[in-house]
C-alpha positions in Angstrom: 89.6 127.7 78.9 87.6 130.4 79.4 86.6 132.2 82.6 83.2 131.3 82.7 83.7 127.3 82.4 83.4 124.9 85.5 86.3 124.3 87.3 86.9 121.3 89.9 85.9 123.2 93.4 89.3 123.7 96.1 90.2 121.6 98.7 89.9 122.5 102.0 90.5 120.9 105.1 90.2 123.0 108.3 91.3 121.4 112.0 92.0 122.9 115.2 95.3 121.5 116.7 96.3 121.3 120.5 99.3 122.8 120.2 100.7 126.7 119.6 100.9 128.2 116.3 104.8 128.2 116.7 105.0 124.6 116.8 102.6 124.1 113.8 103.9 126.6 112.0 107.6 124.9 112.2 105.8 121.7 111.2 104.5 123.4 108.3 107.1 126.0 107.2 110.4 123.8 107.6 112.1 121.2 105.0 112.6 118.9 108.2 108.6 119.3 109.2 107.5 118.9 106.2 109.1 115.7 105.5 108.0 114.6 109.3 104.2 114.8 107.7 104.1 115.3 104.1 107.0 114.0 101.6 110.8 114.5 101.6 111.9 118.0 100.0 114.3 121.1 99.9 111.8 123.3 100.9 113.0 126.7 102.4 110.6 129.3 103.4 111.4 132.1 101.3 109.5 133.8 98.3 110.3 132.8 95.2 112.3 129.9 96.5 111.8 126.9 93.9 112.0 123.1 95.5 111.2 119.9 94.8 108.6 117.4 96.6 109.7 113.6 96.4 106.6 111.9 96.1 106.7 108.1 96.0 105.9 108.5 92.4 107.5 111.4 91.3 109.6 114.5 91.9 106.9 117.3 91.8 108.6 121.0 90.8 107.4 123.8 93.5 108.0 127.2 94.0 106.8 129.6 97.2 104.4 132.6 96.4 103.7 133.7 99.7 105.2 133.4 103.4 103.5 135.1 106.2 105.0 133.8 109.3 103.4 132.3 111.5 99.7 132.7 110.1 100.1 131.8 106.0 102.4 129.6 103.4 101.5 129.2 99.2 103.5 127.5 97.2 102.9 125.9 93.8 103.0 122.1 93.2 103.5 120.3 90.4 103.2 121.1 86.2 99.0 121.1 86.5 98.8 124.9 88.0 98.3 123.4 91.6 98.1 125.5 94.6 98.6 125.0 98.3 98.1 127.2 101.1 98.5 126.7 104.7 96.5 129.3 106.8 97.4 129.4 110.7 94.7 131.1 113.1 96.0 131.5 117.2 92.8 130.1 119.6 94.2 130.5 122.9 97.3 127.9 122.9 95.6 126.1 120.2 96.1 126.4 116.5 93.1 126.6 113.7 95.0 125.1 111.0 93.6 125.0 107.2 94.6 123.2 104.0 93.6 124.7 100.6 94.4 122.6 97.6 93.6 124.6 94.4 94.2 125.4 90.8 92.2 122.6 89.3 90.9 122.9 85.8 87.9 121.8 84.2 86.3 118.9 85.8 86.4 116.3 82.6 89.9 117.3 81.2 92.2 114.9 81.0 95.9 115.2 82.7 98.8 113.5 83.6 100.6 110.1 82.2 97.9 108.2 83.9 95.0 110.0 81.4 92.8 110.9 84.8 90.7 113.9 84.7 90.8 116.7 87.4 88.1 115.5 89.2 89.2 111.9 89.6 92.5 113.2 91.0 91.3 116.0 92.9 88.6 113.1 94.7 91.6 111.0 95.2 93.8 113.8 96.9 90.7 115.1 98.9 90.8 111.5 100.8 94.4 111.7 100.9 95.1 115.4 102.7 92.0 114.2 105.1 94.4 111.2 106.4 97.8 113.7 105.9 96.2 116.4 107.8 94.1 114.7 110.8 96.5 111.9 111.5 100.0 112.7 110.3 100.3 116.4 111.0 98.5 115.8 114.3 100.7 113.8 115.2 103.7 115.7 114.6 102.1 118.8 116.4 100.7 117.2 119.4 102.9 114.4 119.6 
């Protein structure tokens, strides 16, 4: 793929949690925390650490790319070149949290065993992230 080809846009979910940055950081940067709101895993917050996310469908290989405690974390997810980043910003006792899911290919490129395009998968995941961040993660950090 050349640099001037169109790519599917990243997913970006930003919300404010009524929780300290430390509590949100713990929920998004520990294996136990991530399992509580996302998926079982063997994550460790160490750059270069390879881990696995256990979805209901498959085990996805991942690798920690960046850890900036308590404001950011980035890892690769799966075999399609996806990157997931968590950005945290302290707001007077609250935390602004942004999830960014990037690394999508060309819109009509077919990927995966189901033969779906990046666009189809991205749109499904966009809807999924909405509930994961605004419902499941919120319950963990505000509960």
